[in-house]
C-alpha positions in Angstrom: 35.4 -26.4 -78.5 36.8 -29.0 -76.1 40.5 -29.5 -75.3 41.8 -33.0 -75.5 45.2 -33.7 -74.2 44.5 -37.1 -72.7 46.0 -39.0 -75.6 49.3 -37.2 -74.9 49.3 -37.9 -71.1 51.7 -40.3 -69.6 50.4 -42.7 -67.0 51.3 -41.7 -63.5 50.9 -44.2 -60.6 50.8 -41.4 -58.0 47.5 -39.9 -59.2 44.5 -41.1 -57.4 40.8 -41.4 -58.5 40.2 -38.2 -56.6 42.7 -36.5 -58.9 40.9 -37.8 -61.9 37.6 -36.6 -60.5 39.1 -33.1 -60.0 40.4 -33.1 -63.5 37.0 -34.0 -64.9 35.2 -31.3 -62.9 37.8 -28.7 -63.8 37.6 -29.6 -67.5 33.8 -29.4 -67.4 34.0 -26.0 -65.7 36.5 -24.8 -68.3 34.4 -26.0 -71.2 31.2 -24.6 -69.8 32.4 -21.2 -68.6 35.8 -20.2 -70.0 35.5 -21.6 -73.6 31.9 -20.3 -73.9 33.0 -16.8 -72.8 36.0 -16.9 -75.1 33.8 -18.0 -78.1 31.3 -15.2 -77.4 34.1 -12.6 -77.3 35.6 -13.9 -80.5 32.5 -14.4 -82.5 30.0 -12.0 -80.9 27.6 -14.8 -79.9 
């Protein structure tokens, strides 16, 4: 289960490419570690 809030985000001229890279890494970590753990707790996987 992936979260997708990008369509609701407003553009922000102060955010740099480094910020976008950080968001991508954080989202990848969240999907790989947090959501997987949450799914295993909910469904006993």
